[in-house]
C-alpha positions in Angstrom: 17.0 28.8 -24.4 14.9 30.6 -27.1 13.3 28.3 -29.7 15.4 29.6 -32.5 18.6 28.5 -30.8 17.0 25.3 -29.5 16.3 24.2 -33.1 20.0 24.6 -34.0 21.2 22.8 -30.9 18.8 19.9 -31.5 20.0 19.6 -35.1 23.6 19.5 -33.9 22.7 16.8 -31.3 21.2 14.7 -34.1 24.2 15.1 -36.4 26.7 14.3 -33.7 24.7 11.2 -32.6 24.4 9.9 -36.2 28.2 10.3 -36.7 29.0 8.6 -33.4 26.6 5.7 -34.2 28.5 5.0 -37.4 31.6 4.3 -35.2 30.1 2.7 -32.1 26.4 2.9 -31.3 27.0 2.0 -27.7 29.0 5.2 -27.1 26.6 7.9 -28.5 26.2 9.5 -25.0 30.0 10.0 -24.8 30.1 12.0 -28.0 30.8 15.8 -27.5 28.2 18.3 -28.7 30.9 20.1 -30.6 33.5 17.6 -31.9 36.9 18.7 -33.1 37.4 18.9 -36.8 40.3 19.2 -39.2 40.7 19.2 -43.0 39.9 15.5 -43.1 36.7 15.8 -41.0 35.9 14.8 -37.4 38.8 13.9 -35.1 38.5 10.7 -33.2 40.4 9.3 -30.2 42.0 5.9 -30.0 38.8 4.3 -29.0 36.9 5.7 -31.9 35.0 8.4 -30.0 34.9 12.0 -31.4 37.3 14.4 -29.6 35.8 17.7 -28.1 36.9 21.0 -29.4 39.8 22.2 -27.2 39.1 25.2 -24.8 41.5 27.6 -26.5 39.6 27.2 -29.8 36.3 27.8 -28.1 37.6 31.0 -26.5 38.9 32.2 -29.9 35.6 31.4 -31.5 33.8 33.5 -28.8 36.1 36.4 -29.4 35.8 36.3 -33.2 32.0 36.1 -33.1 31.6 39.0 -30.8 34.0 41.1 -32.8 32.1 40.4 -36.0 28.8 41.2 -34.3 30.3 44.5 -32.9 28.5 44.1 -29.6 29.0 47.2 -27.4 28.7 47.1 -23.6 26.0 49.5 -22.2 28.0 49.9 -19.1 31.4 50.8 -20.6 30.6 51.9 -24.1 33.4 49.6 -25.3 33.2 46.3 -27.3 32.1 43.5 -25.0 34.9 41.2 -24.0 33.5 37.7 -24.0 35.3 34.5 -23.0 34.2 30.9 -22.6 34.8 31.3 -18.8 32.5 34.4 -18.7 29.8 32.5 -20.5 30.1 29.6 -18.2 29.8 31.8 -15.1 26.9 33.6 -16.7 25.2 30.2 -17.2 25.6 29.4 -13.5 24.4 32.8 -12.4 21.2 32.5 -14.6 20.5 29.1 -13.2 20.7 30.4 -9.6 18.5 33.4 -10.6 15.9 30.9 -11.9 15.8 29.2 -8.5 17.9 26.1 -9.3 19.3 24.2 -6.4 23.0 23.8 -5.7 22.8 20.2 -7.0 21.2 21.3 -10.2 23.8 24.0 -10.8 26.6 21.5 -10.2 25.0 19.2 -12.8 24.6 22.0 -15.3 28.2 23.2 -14.9 29.6 19.6 -14.5 31.1 20.4 -11.1 32.6 17.5 -9.1 32.2 19.4 -5.9 29.0 21.2 -5.0 30.9 23.7 -2.9 31.9 25.5 -6.1 28.2 25.8 -7.1 27.2 27.4 -3.8 29.0 30.6 -4.9 26.3 31.2 -7.5 23.5 30.9 -5.0 25.3 33.4 -2.7 25.8 35.8 -5.6 22.0 35.5 -6.4 21.0 36.8 -3.0 23.3 39.8 -3.4 21.9 40.5 -6.9 18.3 40.4 -5.7 19.1 42.8 -2.8 20.8 45.3 -5.2 18.1 44.9 -7.8 15.3 45.5 -5.3 16.9 48.7 -4.2 17.6 50.0 -7.7 14.1 49.1 -8.9 12.5 50.9 -5.9 14.5 54.1 -6.8 13.6 53.9 -10.5 9.9 53.2 -9.8 9.5 55.8 -7.1 8.8 58.8 -9.5 6.2 56.8 -11.3 4.3 55.8 -8.1 4.4 59.3 -6.6 4.0 58.0 -3.0 6.1 60.8 -1.5 4.0 64.0 -1.1 6.2 65.9 1.4 8.9 68.6 0.9 12.6 68.1 1.2 14.4 70.9 3.1 17.8 71.5 4.6 18.3 70.7 8.3 20.0 74.0 8.8 16.9 76.0 7.7 14.4 73.8 9.4 12.1 75.3 12.1 9.7 72.3 12.3 8.7 71.0 15.7 8.5 68.2 16.4 11.6 66.6 14.8 11.1 63.2 13.4 13.7 60.7 14.6 14.4 57.3 16.0 17.1 55.2 17.6 19.4 52.9 15.7 19.8 49.2 16.8 23.1 50.3 18.5 21.2 52.9 20.6 22.4 55.9 18.7 19.6 58.5 18.1 19.2 60.0 14.6 16.9 62.5 12.9 15.2 62.2 9.6 13.4 65.5 9.2 10.7 67.8 10.6 6.9 67.5 10.8 4.4 70.2 9.7 1.7 68.9 12.1 1.3 71.1 15.2 -0.6 68.4 17.3 0.5 65.0 18.3 0.6 62.1 15.7 -0.1 58.5 16.5 1.4 57.0 13.4 4.5 54.8 13.5 7.3 57.3 13.2 9.6 57.6 11.2 8.4 54.8 8.8 4.9 56.1 8.3 6.2 59.7 7.8 7.4 59.0 4.3 3.9 58.7 2.9 2.6 61.7 4.8 2.3 65.1 3.0 3.3 67.0 6.2 6.7 65.2 6.4 9.7 67.5 5.6 12.6 65.1 5.3 16.0 66.7 5.8 18.4 66.7 2.8 21.1 65.5 5.1 19.0 62.8 6.8 20.0 59.0 6.6 17.2 58.2 4.2 19.3 55.6 2.2 19.9 53.7 5.5 16.2 53.8 6.1 15.5 52.4 2.6 18.0 49.6 3.2 16.3 48.8 6.5 12.8 48.7 4.9 14.0 46.4 2.1 15.6 44.1 4.7 12.5 44.0 6.8 10.4 43.2 3.7 12.8 40.4 2.8 12.5 38.9 6.3 8.7 39.0 6.2 8.8 37.2 2.8 11.1 34.6 4.2 8.6 34.0 7.0 5.8 33.5 4.5 4.1 36.8 5.4 3.5 38.0 1.8 0.5 40.1 2.6 2.3 41.9 5.5 5.4 42.4 3.4 3.4 44.0 0.6 2.1 46.6 3.2 5.6 48.1 3.2 5.6 48.6 -0.6 4.2 52.1 -0.6 6.5 53.3 2.2 9.5 51.7 0.4 8.6 53.6 -2.9 8.1 56.8 -1.0 11.4 56.5 0.8 13.2 55.7 -2.5 11.8 58.9 -3.9 13.2 60.8 -1.0 16.6 59.2 -1.6 16.4 60.1 -5.3 15.4 63.7 -4.8 18.1 64.2 -2.2 20.7 62.8 -4.5 19.5 65.2 -7.3 19.5 68.2 -5.0 23.0 67.4 -3.8 24.3 67.2 -7.3 22.6 70.5 -8.2 24.2 72.1 -5.2 27.6 70.8 -6.1 27.3 72.1 -9.7 26.1 75.5 -8.3 29.2 75.7 -6.0 31.5 74.7 -8.9 
């Protein structure tokens, strides 16, 4: 929480605690952060403890606030639809992204069953995987690790052809090589940072990028940070190939249209 909001929340805690202490100092911890109010003031239950604001009023307050602020979604271009449930899920997701444990997330969201909190940890792993891939593609043009030339497989006359075999035993080709002699580098991974590599426009480069990111993740899980970082340049170069291929395919489509 940013300091500006923290100051407001702390002031609210003090105000609620003082009001609760006037009724029963032994039940201050039971007082809700945002008690229900009517024309006569704070609403109390039969035991003298303040009553929390009902969910439907919180949901309405969220909607009215966002409408007044005129917050527009960058994804849809439409006004953001915010509900109390969406804010609650966002809180759980942010806690998982910060590395909180399942038990801590359950405490934050007041879950009685930790099974419900595990979903946020599982979502976090998917978010990280997608974020890593998107970041590598966005950063690729800046790093300029790919120095080769993308060509179409139909027009390629390069020999040898750079390829490999999938885990299922199926052979596949990535592109051609402009080197006449033999090469002792680890093909096809090392090819992406080689200026003589001519990746095919139709090659499975996105699958290669996914594989490299997965390998890097496994190395990090094993504690091999230094070894994992050795893949960074190749990942960025492969991401640049994926990006350029996508742009070329779009250009071809527009040309046909």
